[in-house]
N, C-alpha and C positions, 0 to 999 in steps of 0.2 A: 146618590138618595133612589130611591126606587121601591117599586113593588113588592111583593113577594110569589111574583107570577113567575117562577120557576119552573122544571117540568115538575107538574102535582101538584102543588102549592096554590092555594087561595083564600087560606088563611085571613081572616081580620089582623092586623096587628096595628097593634097603639103604644104609644109613651104613656108610660104609669111612674108614681112615686109609690116606692116601696116601702114599707118599715118606720119606723119613729125615728129614725134619721134618714131620711130618704135620697134616696139617690134616682136619679131619672134613668128608667129603665127602657129597650122594646120588650113586650109580648107579645104572644100570640093568645091569640081570644078562642077559649073551646068552640067548639062545633055547636050551634044552637042558638048561642049566643048574641048577640048584638051591644057593643056599651059606647056611649059618648063621653065626651069630655064633664068632666064633673062626679064621675057615677062612682060609685065606691065601694068598694069590691073584693073578693077573699083570690089572693095569689096564690099559686106552689113556686116557690123558688129554692133557689139550691140551698138556702140559709132555713126553709121550714114553710110552712104558710103561714101567710102574711096580710096582713090587710094591705090595700095599693088605692089610689084614684087615679081613675085616665085621665089624664093630660091631654092627648088628641091620639089622631084617628090619623096612622102614615100610610094605610092601606095603599094610597093611589100614587103617593111620594119616595116610598122607599123599594127598593128591589134588593130581592134576595139573589145574591151572589152566586155561583155556580159553587163555588168550595167552602159557603157558607152553612152552618147550621142555624135550622129557625131558634131564634130569640130562647133560653134556656126559662124564663119566669113565661107561665098562663095562667092568663086569667079565667078562673073554675066557675066563678058563678057570681052572684050576687048576694050580700049577705043575710041569713035567716035571722028569726026573732032571737034563738038560742044563740047563736054567732053574737051578737049587738050583747047580750046578756059575758059571753064569756070575755067578749073584747075591753067590758067596765071592767070585770072580775080580775085581769089580766093585766087591765092599767093602774087599778088599782093595789094589785101584788106588786107592780114593779116599783108606786111609790112609797111601798113600804119595804121596798130590798133596797132602793138604793143607798144609805148612810149604812146598813150590814157590810156591804159591796164596798165602798169606800173603807171601812175598817178594815177588813179583810185584806185590798190593794195594800193597805199600809201597814197591818202588821204583817205581812209577806214580804215587805221592804222592797216594791216594785216601784218605779219611774215610769207611773201612767198615771192620766188625771179620768175618771170616770166622767163622763158627760151627759150618759144617758141607758138606759138600760132598757129589752124587753122579752119578751117570754113568746114565742113561735106559738100560733092560734090551736095545736096541737098539747101544749103543755110539754113537748119535749126538749125544749133548747133554752136556753137563755143566749140575749146577742148581746155582750157589753158592749157598749161604745166608748172607746177611750182615745182622750188627745194623746196623742205622742206617734212617732213613726214605728213604721213594723218593725221587729227586731225579740232577743230576748224576752224581754220581759211579758211580752206579749203574749209566747210562745208557755212562761213560766206561770203568767196567769191561769192560762187554761190548765194546765198541767197542775198547780195545786188544788185548783176546785176542784179536780178529779179526785185527786188523791183526799181532800175532804170529804168526799162523796158529795160534792152538790149536785150531782148530775153532767148532762153536756151542755160545755159552753161554748161559744164561739167567741172569740176577740176580736172587733171590729176595729182597728185605727182607724181617727178619721184626723184630717188637718183641722184649721182651728176656723177654716171657712166653709167647714161642714162636708171636704168631698174624701172619701179614700186617696193614699198617699196613691200616684200616677204606676206603679210597680207594686202593687199590693201583692201581699205573702200570701200562698194560697194551707190551705187547714193539709196536714198532713197527718193526720193521723184518725185513724175511727174509734166507736165504740165510746167508750168510757169520756168522753169531752176531747180527743184529739186533740191535734195543738191549736186549734181556735184562730190563728193568725190571721183569717180571713177568709172569704170565699166567696 
């Protein structure tokens, strides 16, 4: 545990909960922004822009080791009124799309159970959270969705406890959906 006070680094580092099936992640706070526990924020993540909640400032207790990069997640800003409208619209869309995605998974004969789904704040990607180990059905789901013209899909396997499998699969494609195995 330590602070990010390695050469040239003095960024605020916080723990955040990101997305609908949130995992706790380290995040770098954008320059000029100060956040505190409980703040709802807009994050830039490897999955795309998502909402998150700040859990704790760890700047004074976490040190960036010389061989480590800064966290891949950035706290960009606080949500604007437009963001709040978009968030409500995307939550409504996710609720509407839940059953159609269950039906697609069944019709494609995949051994996956859809737990939740969300669209990134930019509307570019669906993230489907499935109860299953990673494996070929996660890849098949992303490929089937891309082939059906359903846009970019990331399939995020979770365990019953709500966490990703320890050795998560990495996305292996780009463009029309990629494999979406998790990232």
